[in-house]
All heavy atoms as atom14 arrays in JSON, in Angstrom:
{
  "sequence": "MLDYRKMCFQLAAKVADAMDILLKALQEGEAEFMEGEPFPGFKVVAIKDEHRDPE",
  "atom14_mask": [
    [1, 1, 1, 1, 1, 1, 1, 1, 0, 0, 0, 0, 0, 0],
    [1, 1, 1, 1, 1, 1, 1, 1, 0, 0, 0, 0, 0, 0],
    [1, 1, 1, 1, 1, 1, 1, 1, 0, 0, 0, 0, 0, 0],
    [1, 1, 1, 1, 1, 1, 1, 1, 1, 1, 1, 1, 0, 0],
    [1, 1, 1, 1, 1, 1, 1, 1, 1, 1, 1, 0, 0, 0],
    [1, 1, 1, 1, 1, 1, 1, 1, 1, 0, 0, 0, 0, 0],
    [1, 1, 1, 1, 1, 1, 1, 1, 0, 0, 0, 0, 0, 0],
    [1, 1, 1, 1, 1, 1, 0, 0, 0, 0, 0, 0, 0, 0],
    [1, 1, 1, 1, 1, 1, 1, 1, 1, 1, 1, 0, 0, 0],
    [1, 1, 1, 1, 1, 1, 1, 1, 1, 0, 0, 0, 0, 0],
    [1, 1, 1, 1, 1, 1, 1, 1, 0, 0, 0, 0, 0, 0],
    [1, 1, 1, 1, 1, 0, 0, 0, 0, 0, 0, 0, 0, 0],
    [1, 1, 1, 1, 1, 0, 0, 0, 0, 0, 0, 0, 0, 0],
    [1, 1, 1, 1, 1, 1, 1, 1, 1, 0, 0, 0, 0, 0],
    [1, 1, 1, 1, 1, 1, 1, 0, 0, 0, 0, 0, 0, 0],
    [1, 1, 1, 1, 1, 0, 0, 0, 0, 0, 0, 0, 0, 0],
    [1, 1, 1, 1, 1, 1, 1, 1, 0, 0, 0, 0, 0, 0],
    [1, 1, 1, 1, 1, 0, 0, 0, 0, 0, 0, 0, 0, 0],
    [1, 1, 1, 1, 1, 1, 1, 1, 0, 0, 0, 0, 0, 0],
    [1, 1, 1, 1, 1, 1, 1, 1, 0, 0, 0, 0, 0, 0],
    [1, 1, 1, 1, 1, 1, 1, 1, 0, 0, 0, 0, 0, 0],
    [1, 1, 1, 1, 1, 1, 1, 1, 0, 0, 0, 0, 0, 0],
    [1, 1, 1, 1, 1, 1, 1, 1, 0, 0, 0, 0, 0, 0],
    [1, 1, 1, 1, 1, 1, 1, 1, 1, 0, 0, 0, 0, 0],
    [1, 1, 1, 1, 1, 0, 0, 0, 0, 0, 0, 0, 0, 0],
    [1, 1, 1, 1, 1, 1, 1, 1, 0, 0, 0, 0, 0, 0],
    [1, 1, 1, 1, 1, 1, 1, 1, 1, 0, 0, 0, 0, 0],
    [1, 1, 1, 1, 1, 1, 1, 1, 1, 0, 0, 0, 0, 0],
    [1, 1, 1, 1, 0, 0, 0, 0, 0, 0, 0, 0, 0, 0],
    [1, 1, 1, 1, 1, 1, 1, 1, 1, 0, 0, 0, 0, 0],
    [1, 1, 1, 1, 1, 0, 0, 0, 0, 0, 0, 0, 0, 0],
    [1, 1, 1, 1, 1, 1, 1, 1, 1, 0, 0, 0, 0, 0],
    [1, 1, 1, 1, 1, 1, 1, 1, 1, 1, 1, 0, 0, 0],
    [1, 1, 1, 1, 1, 1, 1, 1, 0, 0, 0, 0, 0, 0],
    [1, 1, 1, 1, 1, 1, 1, 1, 1, 0, 0, 0, 0, 0],
    [1, 1, 1, 1, 0, 0, 0, 0, 0, 0, 0, 0, 0, 0],
    [1, 1, 1, 1, 1, 1, 1, 1, 1, 0, 0, 0, 0, 0],
    [1, 1, 1, 1, 1, 1, 1, 0, 0, 0, 0, 0, 0, 0],
    [1, 1, 1, 1, 1, 1, 1, 1, 1, 1, 1, 0, 0, 0],
    [1, 1, 1, 1, 1, 1, 1, 0, 0, 0, 0, 0, 0, 0],
    [1, 1, 1, 1, 0, 0, 0, 0, 0, 0, 0, 0, 0, 0],
    [1, 1, 1, 1, 1, 1, 1, 1, 1, 1, 1, 0, 0, 0],
    [1, 1, 1, 1, 1, 1, 1, 1, 1, 0, 0, 0, 0, 0],
    [1, 1, 1, 1, 1, 1, 1, 0, 0, 0, 0, 0, 0, 0],
    [1, 1, 1, 1, 1, 1, 1, 0, 0, 0, 0, 0, 0, 0],
    [1, 1, 1, 1, 1, 0, 0, 0, 0, 0, 0, 0, 0, 0],
    [1, 1, 1, 1, 1, 1, 1, 1, 0, 0, 0, 0, 0, 0],
    [1, 1, 1, 1, 1, 1, 1, 1, 1, 0, 0, 0, 0, 0],
    [1, 1, 1, 1, 1, 1, 1, 1, 0, 0, 0, 0, 0, 0],
    [1, 1, 1, 1, 1, 1, 1, 1, 1, 0, 0, 0, 0, 0],
    [1, 1, 1, 1, 1, 1, 1, 1, 1, 1, 0, 0, 0, 0],
    [1, 1, 1, 1, 1, 1, 1, 1, 1, 1, 1, 0, 0, 0],
    [1, 1, 1, 1, 1, 1, 1, 1, 0, 0, 0, 0, 0, 0],
    [1, 1, 1, 1, 1, 1, 1, 0, 0, 0, 0, 0, 0, 0],
    [1, 1, 1, 1, 1, 1, 1, 1, 1, 0, 0, 0, 0, 0]
  ],
  "atom14_positions": [
    [[-60.24, -145.0, 92.1], [-59.99, -144.94, 90.68], [-60.45, -143.59, 90.13], [-61.43, -143.01, 90.59], [-60.72, -146.09, 89.99], [-60.43, -146.19, 88.51], [-60.98, -147.77, 87.87], [-59.61, -148.13, 86.84], [0.0, 0.0, 0.0], [0.0, 0.0, 0.0], [0.0, 0.0, 0.0], [0.0, 0.0, 0.0], [0.0, 0.0, 0.0], [0.0, 0.0, 0.0]],
    [[-59.74, -143.1, 89.13], [-60.06, -141.8, 88.56], [-61.34, -141.84, 87.74], [-61.62, -142.84, 87.06], [-58.91, -141.35, 87.65], [-57.59, -141.03, 88.33], [-56.53, -140.73, 87.29], [-57.74, -139.88, 89.28], [0.0, 0.0, 0.0], [0.0, 0.0, 0.0], [0.0, 0.0, 0.0], [0.0, 0.0, 0.0], [0.0, 0.0, 0.0], [0.0, 0.0, 0.0]],
    [[-62.11, -140.76, 87.82], [-63.35, -140.65, 87.04], [-63.03, -139.83, 85.79], [-63.08, -138.6, 85.8], [-64.42, -139.97, 87.89], [-65.78, -139.92, 87.19], [-65.86, -140.35, 86.03], [-66.73, -139.45, 87.82], [0.0, 0.0, 0.0], [0.0, 0.0, 0.0], [0.0, 0.0, 0.0], [0.0, 0.0, 0.0], [0.0, 0.0, 0.0], [0.0, 0.0, 0.0]],
    [[-62.66, -140.54, 84.71], [-62.23, -139.87, 83.49], [-63.37, -139.09, 82.83], [-63.15, -138.05, 82.22], [-61.65, -140.87, 82.51], [-60.3, -141.38, 82.94], [-60.13, -142.64, 83.5], [-59.17, -140.57, 82.83], [-58.89, -143.1, 83.92], [-57.92, -141.0, 83.24], [-57.79, -142.28, 83.78], [-56.56, -142.7, 84.2], [0.0, 0.0, 0.0], [0.0, 0.0, 0.0]],
    [[-64.59, -139.6, 82.95], [-65.72, -138.88, 82.37], [-65.88, -137.5, 83.02], [-66.05, -136.5, 82.35], [-66.99, -139.7, 82.54], [-68.18, -139.09, 81.87], [-69.39, -139.99, 81.94], [-70.49, -139.35, 81.25], [-71.7, -139.81, 81.23], [-71.98, -140.95, 81.82], [-72.65, -139.17, 80.6], [0.0, 0.0, 0.0], [0.0, 0.0, 0.0], [0.0, 0.0, 0.0]],
    [[-65.8, -137.46, 84.35], [-65.9, -136.2, 85.09], [-64.76, -135.27, 84.68], [-64.95, -134.08, 84.47], [-65.88, -136.46, 86.58], [-65.99, -135.2, 87.42], [-65.95, -135.53, 88.91], [-65.96, -134.28, 89.75], [-65.84, -134.56, 91.18], [0.0, 0.0, 0.0], [0.0, 0.0, 0.0], [0.0, 0.0, 0.0], [0.0, 0.0, 0.0], [0.0, 0.0, 0.0]],
    [[-63.56, -135.83, 84.58], [-62.39, -135.02, 84.19], [-62.57, -134.42, 82.79], [-62.23, -133.26, 82.56], [-61.13, -135.86, 84.26], [-60.72, -136.23, 85.67], [-59.37, -137.44, 85.79], [-58.15, -136.83, 84.68], [0.0, 0.0, 0.0], [0.0, 0.0, 0.0], [0.0, 0.0, 0.0], [0.0, 0.0, 0.0], [0.0, 0.0, 0.0], [0.0, 0.0, 0.0]],
    [[-63.11, -135.2, 81.87], [-63.33, -134.71, 80.5], [-64.34, -133.59, 80.48], [-64.18, -132.59, 79.78], [-63.77, -135.85, 79.6], [-62.44, -136.98, 79.17], [0.0, 0.0, 0.0], [0.0, 0.0, 0.0], [0.0, 0.0, 0.0], [0.0, 0.0, 0.0], [0.0, 0.0, 0.0], [0.0, 0.0, 0.0], [0.0, 0.0, 0.0], [0.0, 0.0, 0.0]],
    [[-65.42, -133.73, 81.26], [-66.43, -132.67, 81.33], [-65.85, -131.41, 81.96], [-66.15, -130.28, 81.52], [-67.67, -133.14, 82.1], [-68.6, -133.98, 81.28], [-68.81, -135.31, 81.6], [-69.27, -133.45, 80.19], [-69.66, -136.09, 80.85], [-70.13, -134.22, 79.42], [-70.33, -135.55, 79.75], [0.0, 0.0, 0.0], [0.0, 0.0, 0.0], [0.0, 0.0, 0.0]],
    [[-65.03, -131.56, 82.98], [-64.4, -130.4, 83.6], [-63.46, -129.7, 82.62], [-63.44, -128.47, 82.54], [-63.63, -130.81, 84.87], [-64.53, -131.2, 86.02], [-63.75, -131.73, 87.21], [-62.62, -132.2, 87.07], [-64.37, -131.69, 88.38], [0.0, 0.0, 0.0], [0.0, 0.0, 0.0], [0.0, 0.0, 0.0], [0.0, 0.0, 0.0], [0.0, 0.0, 0.0]],
    [[-62.7, -130.49, 81.88], [-61.81, -129.92, 80.87], [-62.61, -129.19, 79.8], [-62.26, -128.07, 79.42], [-60.95, -131.01, 80.23], [-60.06, -130.56, 79.08], [-59.05, -129.5, 79.54], [-59.35, -131.75, 78.46], [0.0, 0.0, 0.0], [0.0, 0.0, 0.0], [0.0, 0.0, 0.0], [0.0, 0.0, 0.0], [0.0, 0.0, 0.0], [0.0, 0.0, 0.0]],
    [[-63.7, -129.79, 79.33], [-64.53, -129.16, 78.31], [-65.11, -127.84, 78.82], [-65.17, -126.85, 78.08], [-65.64, -130.1, 77.87], [0.0, 0.0, 0.0], [0.0, 0.0, 0.0], [0.0, 0.0, 0.0], [0.0, 0.0, 0.0], [0.0, 0.0, 0.0], [0.0, 0.0, 0.0], [0.0, 0.0, 0.0], [0.0, 0.0, 0.0], [0.0, 0.0, 0.0]],
    [[-65.5, -127.8, 80.08], [-66.03, -126.58, 80.67], [-64.97, -125.48, 80.74], [-65.24, -124.31, 80.43], [-66.59, -126.86, 82.06], [0.0, 0.0, 0.0], [0.0, 0.0, 0.0], [0.0, 0.0, 0.0], [0.0, 0.0, 0.0], [0.0, 0.0, 0.0], [0.0, 0.0, 0.0], [0.0, 0.0, 0.0], [0.0, 0.0, 0.0], [0.0, 0.0, 0.0]],
    [[-63.74, -125.86, 81.1], [-62.65, -124.88, 81.17], [-62.29, -124.36, 79.77], [-62.01, -123.18, 79.59], [-61.4, -125.5, 81.83], [-61.6, -125.84, 83.27], [-61.79, -124.6, 84.12], [-61.9, -124.98, 85.59], [-62.12, -123.82, 86.43], [0.0, 0.0, 0.0], [0.0, 0.0, 0.0], [0.0, 0.0, 0.0], [0.0, 0.0, 0.0], [0.0, 0.0, 0.0]],
    [[-62.32, -125.25, 78.79], [-62.04, -124.85, 77.4], [-63.12, -123.88, 76.94], [-62.83, -122.86, 76.29], [-61.93, -126.07, 76.47], [-61.91, -125.65, 75.01], [-60.68, -126.88, 76.81], [0.0, 0.0, 0.0], [0.0, 0.0, 0.0], [0.0, 0.0, 0.0], [0.0, 0.0, 0.0], [0.0, 0.0, 0.0], [0.0, 0.0, 0.0], [0.0, 0.0, 0.0]],
    [[-64.38, -124.17, 77.25], [-65.47, -123.28, 76.88], [-65.31, -121.91, 77.54], [-65.54, -120.86, 76.91], [-66.81, -123.9, 77.26], [0.0, 0.0, 0.0], [0.0, 0.0, 0.0], [0.0, 0.0, 0.0], [0.0, 0.0, 0.0], [0.0, 0.0, 0.0], [0.0, 0.0, 0.0], [0.0, 0.0, 0.0], [0.0, 0.0, 0.0], [0.0, 0.0, 0.0]],
    [[-64.9, -121.9, 78.81], [-64.65, -120.63, 79.5], [-63.54, -119.83, 78.82], [-63.65, -118.62, 78.62], [-64.26, -120.87, 80.97], [-65.42, -121.41, 81.81], [-66.59, -121.31, 81.37], [-65.14, -121.94, 82.91], [0.0, 0.0, 0.0], [0.0, 0.0, 0.0], [0.0, 0.0, 0.0], [0.0, 0.0, 0.0], [0.0, 0.0, 0.0], [0.0, 0.0, 0.0]],
    [[-62.47, -120.52, 78.45], [-61.35, -119.85, 77.77], [-61.8, -119.29, 76.42], [-61.42, -118.18, 76.06], [-60.18, -120.83, 77.58], [0.0, 0.0, 0.0], [0.0, 0.0, 0.0], [0.0, 0.0, 0.0], [0.0, 0.0, 0.0], [0.0, 0.0, 0.0], [0.0, 0.0, 0.0], [0.0, 0.0, 0.0], [0.0, 0.0, 0.0], [0.0, 0.0, 0.0]],
    [[-62.6, -120.05, 75.7], [-63.09, -119.57, 74.4], [-63.97, -118.34, 74.59], [-63.91, -117.4, 73.78], [-63.87, -120.67, 73.69], [-63.02, -121.83, 73.23], [-61.74, -121.36, 72.05], [-62.75, -120.83, 70.68], [0.0, 0.0, 0.0], [0.0, 0.0, 0.0], [0.0, 0.0, 0.0], [0.0, 0.0, 0.0], [0.0, 0.0, 0.0], [0.0, 0.0, 0.0]],
    [[-64.79, -118.32, 75.63], [-65.62, -117.15, 75.9], [-64.76, -115.92, 76.18], [-65.05, -114.82, 75.69], [-66.55, -117.4, 77.09], [-67.67, -118.39, 76.77], [-67.96, -118.59, 75.58], [-68.24, -118.95, 77.73], [0.0, 0.0, 0.0], [0.0, 0.0, 0.0], [0.0, 0.0, 0.0], [0.0, 0.0, 0.0], [0.0, 0.0, 0.0], [0.0, 0.0, 0.0]],
    [[-63.69, -116.09, 76.95], [-62.78, -114.99, 77.27], [-62.13, -114.47, 75.99], [-62.05, -113.26, 75.76], [-61.73, -115.43, 78.31], [-62.39, -115.68, 79.67], [-60.61, -114.41, 78.43], [-61.5, -116.38, 80.67], [0.0, 0.0, 0.0], [0.0, 0.0, 0.0], [0.0, 0.0, 0.0], [0.0, 0.0, 0.0], [0.0, 0.0, 0.0], [0.0, 0.0, 0.0]],
    [[-61.65, -115.39, 75.16], [-60.99, -114.98, 73.9], [-61.96, -114.3, 72.95], [-61.61, -113.3, 72.3], [-60.35, -116.2, 73.23], [-59.16, -116.81, 73.96], [-58.77, -118.13, 73.31], [-57.99, -115.84, 73.98], [0.0, 0.0, 0.0], [0.0, 0.0, 0.0], [0.0, 0.0, 0.0], [0.0, 0.0, 0.0], [0.0, 0.0, 0.0], [0.0, 0.0, 0.0]],
    [[-63.17, -114.81, 72.85], [-64.17, -114.21, 71.97], [-64.52, -112.8, 72.44], [-64.63, -111.87, 71.63], [-65.42, -115.07, 71.92], [-66.56, -114.59, 71.03], [-66.1, -114.46, 69.57], [-67.75, -115.51, 71.11], [0.0, 0.0, 0.0], [0.0, 0.0, 0.0], [0.0, 0.0, 0.0], [0.0, 0.0, 0.0], [0.0, 0.0, 0.0], [0.0, 0.0, 0.0]],
    [[-64.69, -112.62, 73.74], [-64.99, -111.3, 74.28], [-63.83, -110.33, 74.0], [-64.07, -109.18, 73.59], [-65.24, -111.38, 75.79], [-65.61, -110.06, 76.4], [-65.89, -110.19, 77.88], [-66.22, -108.83, 78.48], [-66.39, -108.89, 79.92], [0.0, 0.0, 0.0], [0.0, 0.0, 0.0], [0.0, 0.0, 0.0], [0.0, 0.0, 0.0], [0.0, 0.0, 0.0]],
    [[-62.6, -110.77, 74.17], [-61.44, -109.92, 73.89], [-61.4, -109.54, 72.41], [-61.11, -108.4, 72.05], [-60.16, -110.62, 74.3], [0.0, 0.0, 0.0], [0.0, 0.0, 0.0], [0.0, 0.0, 0.0], [0.0, 0.0, 0.0], [0.0, 0.0, 0.0], [0.0, 0.0, 0.0], [0.0, 0.0, 0.0], [0.0, 0.0, 0.0], [0.0, 0.0, 0.0]],
    [[-61.68, -110.5, 71.53], [-61.71, -110.24, 70.09], [-62.78, -109.2, 69.75], [-62.51, -108.25, 69.02], [-61.97, -111.53, 69.33], [-62.16, -111.42, 67.83], [-60.88, -110.95, 67.16], [-62.63, -112.73, 67.24], [0.0, 0.0, 0.0], [0.0, 0.0, 0.0], [0.0, 0.0, 0.0], [0.0, 0.0, 0.0], [0.0, 0.0, 0.0], [0.0, 0.0, 0.0]],
    [[-63.97, -109.37, 70.3], [-65.06, -108.44, 70.02], [-64.74, -107.03, 70.53], [-65.03, -106.04, 69.86], [-66.36, -108.96, 70.63], [-66.88, -110.19, 69.93], [-68.04, -110.85, 70.66], [-68.26, -110.6, 71.86], [-68.76, -111.69, 69.95], [0.0, 0.0, 0.0], [0.0, 0.0, 0.0], [0.0, 0.0, 0.0], [0.0, 0.0, 0.0], [0.0, 0.0, 0.0]],
    [[-64.15, -106.94, 71.7], [-63.78, -105.63, 72.25], [-62.7, -104.98, 71.39], [-62.74, -103.78, 71.14], [-63.3, -105.77, 73.69], [-64.4, -106.11, 74.67], [-63.89, -106.38, 76.08], [-62.66, -106.37, 76.3], [-64.74, -106.63, 76.95], [0.0, 0.0, 0.0], [0.0, 0.0, 0.0], [0.0, 0.0, 0.0], [0.0, 0.0, 0.0], [0.0, 0.0, 0.0]],
    [[-61.73, -105.77, 70.93], [-60.69, -105.24, 70.06], [-61.24, -104.75, 68.74], [-60.85, -103.7, 68.23], [0.0, 0.0, 0.0], [0.0, 0.0, 0.0], [0.0, 0.0, 0.0], [0.0, 0.0, 0.0], [0.0, 0.0, 0.0], [0.0, 0.0, 0.0], [0.0, 0.0, 0.0], [0.0, 0.0, 0.0], [0.0, 0.0, 0.0], [0.0, 0.0, 0.0]],
    [[-62.16, -105.52, 68.15], [-62.78, -105.12, 66.9], [-63.58, -103.83, 67.07], [-63.54, -102.94, 66.22], [-63.67, -106.23, 66.36], [-62.91, -107.43, 65.83], [-63.83, -108.58, 65.45], [-65.01, -108.6, 65.88], [-63.36, -109.47, 64.73], [0.0, 0.0, 0.0], [0.0, 0.0, 0.0], [0.0, 0.0, 0.0], [0.0, 0.0, 0.0], [0.0, 0.0, 0.0]],
    [[-64.34, -103.74, 68.16], [-65.13, -102.54, 68.42], [-64.23, -101.32, 68.59], [-64.51, -100.24, 68.05], [-66.0, -102.73, 69.66], [0.0, 0.0, 0.0], [0.0, 0.0, 0.0], [0.0, 0.0, 0.0], [0.0, 0.0, 0.0], [0.0, 0.0, 0.0], [0.0, 0.0, 0.0], [0.0, 0.0, 0.0], [0.0, 0.0, 0.0], [0.0, 0.0, 0.0]],
    [[-63.14, -101.49, 69.31], [-62.19, -100.4, 69.52], [-61.57, -99.97, 68.19], [-61.41, -98.78, 67.91], [-61.11, -100.83, 70.5], [-60.2, -99.72, 70.96], [-59.22, -100.19, 72.02], [-59.62, -100.96, 72.91], [-58.05, -99.76, 71.96], [0.0, 0.0, 0.0], [0.0, 0.0, 0.0], [0.0, 0.0, 0.0], [0.0, 0.0, 0.0], [0.0, 0.0, 0.0]],
    [[-61.23, -100.93, 67.36], [-60.65, -100.63, 66.04], [-61.65, -99.87, 65.17], [-61.3, -98.9, 64.52], [-60.22, -101.93, 65.35], [-59.71, -101.72, 63.96], [-58.43, -101.25, 63.75], [-60.52, -101.98, 62.87], [-57.95, -101.05, 62.45], [-60.06, -101.79, 61.58], [-58.77, -101.33, 61.38], [0.0, 0.0, 0.0], [0.0, 0.0, 0.0], [0.0, 0.0, 0.0]],
    [[-62.9, -100.31, 65.16], [-63.92, -99.69, 64.32], [-64.23, -98.27, 64.78], [-64.6, -97.42, 63.97], [-65.2, -100.54, 64.3], [-65.01, -101.89, 63.63], [-64.39, -101.8, 61.94], [-65.81, -101.13, 61.11], [0.0, 0.0, 0.0], [0.0, 0.0, 0.0], [0.0, 0.0, 0.0], [0.0, 0.0, 0.0], [0.0, 0.0, 0.0], [0.0, 0.0, 0.0]],
    [[-64.11, -97.99, 66.07], [-64.39, -96.66, 66.6], [-63.21, -95.71, 66.43], [-63.36, -94.5, 66.55], [-64.75, -96.75, 68.08], [-66.07, -97.46, 68.33], [-66.31, -97.74, 69.79], [-65.46, -97.37, 70.64], [-67.36, -98.33, 70.12], [0.0, 0.0, 0.0], [0.0, 0.0, 0.0], [0.0, 0.0, 0.0], [0.0, 0.0, 0.0], [0.0, 0.0, 0.0]],
    [[-62.04, -96.24, 66.11], [-60.84, -95.43, 66.01], [-60.78, -94.61, 64.73], [-61.61, -94.72, 63.83], [0.0, 0.0, 0.0], [0.0, 0.0, 0.0], [0.0, 0.0, 0.0], [0.0, 0.0, 0.0], [0.0, 0.0, 0.0], [0.0, 0.0, 0.0], [0.0, 0.0, 0.0], [0.0, 0.0, 0.0], [0.0, 0.0, 0.0], [0.0, 0.0, 0.0]],
    [[-59.78, -93.78, 64.68], [-59.55, -92.94, 63.51], [-58.96, -93.77, 62.38], [-58.18, -94.68, 62.61], [-58.56, -91.82, 63.87], [-59.09, -90.85, 64.89], [-60.21, -89.99, 64.35], [-60.16, -89.59, 63.18], [-61.16, -89.73, 65.11], [0.0, 0.0, 0.0], [0.0, 0.0, 0.0], [0.0, 0.0, 0.0], [0.0, 0.0, 0.0], [0.0, 0.0, 0.0]],
    [[-59.32, -93.44, 61.14], [-58.7, -94.15, 60.01], [-57.21, -93.83, 59.93], [-56.76, -92.8, 60.43], [-59.44, -93.61, 58.79], [-60.16, -92.39, 59.23], [-60.28, -92.45, 60.73], [0.0, 0.0, 0.0], [0.0, 0.0, 0.0], [0.0, 0.0, 0.0], [0.0, 0.0, 0.0], [0.0, 0.0, 0.0], [0.0, 0.0, 0.0], [0.0, 0.0, 0.0]],
    [[-56.47, -94.71, 59.33], [-55.04, -94.51, 59.2], [-54.75, -93.34, 58.28], [-55.25, -93.3, 57.16], [-54.36, -95.78, 58.63], [-54.47, -96.96, 59.52], [-55.28, -98.02, 59.2], [-53.74, -97.02, 60.7], [-55.38, -99.12, 60.03], [-53.84, -98.11, 61.54], [-54.66, -99.17, 61.19], [0.0, 0.0, 0.0], [0.0, 0.0, 0.0], [0.0, 0.0, 0.0]],
    [[-53.94, -92.39, 58.71], [-53.61, -91.27, 57.84], [-52.7, -91.74, 56.7], [-51.76, -92.49, 56.91], [-52.86, -90.29, 58.76], [-52.34, -91.13, 59.87], [-53.3, -92.29, 60.02], [0.0, 0.0, 0.0], [0.0, 0.0, 0.0], [0.0, 0.0, 0.0], [0.0, 0.0, 0.0], [0.0, 0.0, 0.0], [0.0, 0.0, 0.0], [0.0, 0.0, 0.0]],
    [[-53.01, -91.33, 55.49], [-52.18, -91.66, 54.36], [-52.3, -93.1, 53.91], [-51.47, -93.59, 53.16], [0.0, 0.0, 0.0], [0.0, 0.0, 0.0], [0.0, 0.0, 0.0], [0.0, 0.0, 0.0], [0.0, 0.0, 0.0], [0.0, 0.0, 0.0], [0.0, 0.0, 0.0], [0.0, 0.0, 0.0], [0.0, 0.0, 0.0], [0.0, 0.0, 0.0]],
    [[-53.33, -93.79, 54.36], [-53.53, -95.18, 53.98], [-53.99, -95.25, 52.55], [-54.92, -94.56, 52.14], [-54.56, -95.82, 54.91], [-54.8, -97.28, 54.66], [-53.85, -98.21, 55.02], [-55.98, -97.71, 54.07], [-54.07, -99.56, 54.78], [-56.19, -99.05, 53.83], [-55.24, -99.97, 54.2], [0.0, 0.0, 0.0], [0.0, 0.0, 0.0], [0.0, 0.0, 0.0]],
    [[-53.32, -96.07, 51.74], [-53.75, -96.22, 50.35], [-53.51, -97.65, 49.89], [-52.7, -98.38, 50.45], [-53.02, -95.25, 49.45], [-51.51, -95.42, 49.4], [-50.87, -94.4, 48.49], [-49.37, -94.58, 48.47], [-48.72, -93.62, 47.6], [0.0, 0.0, 0.0], [0.0, 0.0, 0.0], [0.0, 0.0, 0.0], [0.0, 0.0, 0.0], [0.0, 0.0, 0.0]],
    [[-54.24, -98.02, 48.85], [-54.12, -99.37, 48.28], [-53.18, -99.3, 47.1], [-53.27, -98.4, 46.26], [-55.5, -99.88, 47.83], [-55.37, -101.23, 47.15], [-56.45, -99.95, 49.0], [0.0, 0.0, 0.0], [0.0, 0.0, 0.0], [0.0, 0.0, 0.0], [0.0, 0.0, 0.0], [0.0, 0.0, 0.0], [0.0, 0.0, 0.0], [0.0, 0.0, 0.0]],
    [[-52.25, -100.23, 47.03], [-51.29, -100.27, 45.93], [-51.48, -101.59, 45.19], [-51.45, -102.66, 45.78], [-49.84, -100.18, 46.47], [-48.85, -100.28, 45.34], [-49.65, -98.91, 47.26], [0.0, 0.0, 0.0], [0.0, 0.0, 0.0], [0.0, 0.0, 0.0], [0.0, 0.0, 0.0], [0.0, 0.0, 0.0], [0.0, 0.0, 0.0], [0.0, 0.0, 0.0]],
    [[-51.68, -101.51, 43.87], [-51.83, -102.71, 43.06], [-50.43, -103.21, 42.7], [-49.56, -102.44, 42.32], [-52.62, -102.4, 41.81], [0.0, 0.0, 0.0], [0.0, 0.0, 0.0], [0.0, 0.0, 0.0], [0.0, 0.0, 0.0], [0.0, 0.0, 0.0], [0.0, 0.0, 0.0], [0.0, 0.0, 0.0], [0.0, 0.0, 0.0], [0.0, 0.0, 0.0]],
    [[-50.26, -104.51, 42.81], [-48.97, -105.13, 42.49], [-49.14, -105.92, 41.21], [-50.0, -106.79, 41.11], [-48.49, -106.04, 43.63], [-48.31, -105.23, 44.91], [-47.2, -106.74, 43.24], [-47.98, -106.05, 46.11], [0.0, 0.0, 0.0], [0.0, 0.0, 0.0], [0.0, 0.0, 0.0], [0.0, 0.0, 0.0], [0.0, 0.0, 0.0], [0.0, 0.0, 0.0]],
    [[-48.3, -105.64, 40.23], [-48.37, -106.33, 38.96], [-47.57, -107.63, 39.07], [-46.42, -107.64, 39.48], [-47.79, -105.46, 37.85], [-47.87, -106.07, 36.49], [-47.32, -105.15, 35.44], [-47.36, -105.81, 34.08], [-46.8, -104.96, 33.04], [0.0, 0.0, 0.0], [0.0, 0.0, 0.0], [0.0, 0.0, 0.0], [0.0, 0.0, 0.0], [0.0, 0.0, 0.0]],
    [[-48.21, -108.73, 38.68], [-47.56, -110.04, 38.7], [-47.04, -110.31, 37.29], [-47.8, -110.57, 36.37], [-48.55, -111.11, 39.15], [-47.89, -112.48, 39.32], [-46.67, -112.59, 39.07], [-48.59, -113.41, 39.72], [0.0, 0.0, 0.0], [0.0, 0.0, 0.0], [0.0, 0.0, 0.0], [0.0, 0.0, 0.0], [0.0, 0.0, 0.0], [0.0, 0.0, 0.0]],
    [[-45.74, -110.25, 37.11], [-45.15, -110.42, 35.79], [-45.22, -111.86, 35.3], [-45.1, -112.11, 34.11], [-43.69, -109.95, 35.83], [-43.55, -108.49, 36.11], [-42.09, -108.06, 36.26], [-41.19, -108.89, 36.04], [-41.87, -106.89, 36.6], [0.0, 0.0, 0.0], [0.0, 0.0, 0.0], [0.0, 0.0, 0.0], [0.0, 0.0, 0.0], [0.0, 0.0, 0.0]],
    [[-45.43, -112.81, 36.19], [-45.45, -114.21, 35.82], [-46.86, -114.71, 35.47], [-47.02, -115.83, 35.06], [-44.88, -115.07, 36.94], [-43.47, -114.7, 37.29], [-42.4, -114.96, 36.47], [-42.95, -114.04, 38.35], [-41.29, -114.51, 37.01], [-41.61, -113.93, 38.16], [0.0, 0.0, 0.0], [0.0, 0.0, 0.0], [0.0, 0.0, 0.0], [0.0, 0.0, 0.0]],
    [[-47.84, -113.86, 35.64], [-49.22, -114.26, 35.38], [-49.57, -114.0, 33.93], [-49.24, -112.96, 33.37], [-50.16, -113.46, 36.3], [-51.56, -113.89, 36.21], [-52.39, -113.16, 37.23], [-53.78, -113.6, 37.12], [-54.76, -113.0, 37.74], [-54.52, -111.97, 38.52], [-55.99, -113.44, 37.6], [0.0, 0.0, 0.0], [0.0, 0.0, 0.0], [0.0, 0.0, 0.0]],
    [[-50.28, -114.94, 33.32], [-50.73, -114.77, 31.94], [-51.83, -113.73, 31.87], [-52.73, -113.71, 32.71], [-51.27, -116.1, 31.38], [-50.18, -117.14, 31.24], [-49.01, -116.75, 31.04], [-50.5, -118.34, 31.32], [0.0, 0.0, 0.0], [0.0, 0.0, 0.0], [0.0, 0.0, 0.0], [0.0, 0.0, 0.0], [0.0, 0.0, 0.0], [0.0, 0.0, 0.0]],
    [[-51.79, -112.84, 30.88], [-52.88, -111.85, 30.75], [-54.18, -112.56, 30.37], [-54.19, -113.49, 29.59], [-52.4, -110.93, 29.64], [-51.33, -111.67, 28.93], [-50.79, -112.69, 29.87], [0.0, 0.0, 0.0], [0.0, 0.0, 0.0], [0.0, 0.0, 0.0], [0.0, 0.0, 0.0], [0.0, 0.0, 0.0], [0.0, 0.0, 0.0], [0.0, 0.0, 0.0]],
    [[-55.25, -112.09, 30.95], [-56.56, -112.7, 30.68], [-57.4, -111.84, 29.8], [-57.43, -110.7, 29.8], [-57.28, -112.97, 32.0], [-56.54, -113.99, 32.83], [-57.2, -114.2, 34.19], [-58.27, -113.62, 34.44], [-56.65, -114.94, 34.99], [0.0, 0.0, 0.0], [0.0, 0.0, 0.0], [0.0, 0.0, 0.0], [0.0, 0.0, 0.0], [0.0, 0.0, 0.0]]
  ]
}
């Protein structure tokens, strides 16, 4: 007979491993982004919402 408890623990361990891999990739990507050059010509543009009531 199958040991479902053991299978669930094995699955949870594999999911935890996958989450660790994804978290490490995210952190490396963020670090690389922060060390990079800023975007040339990057600017913020305000968008006027004509349907919004003035406050």
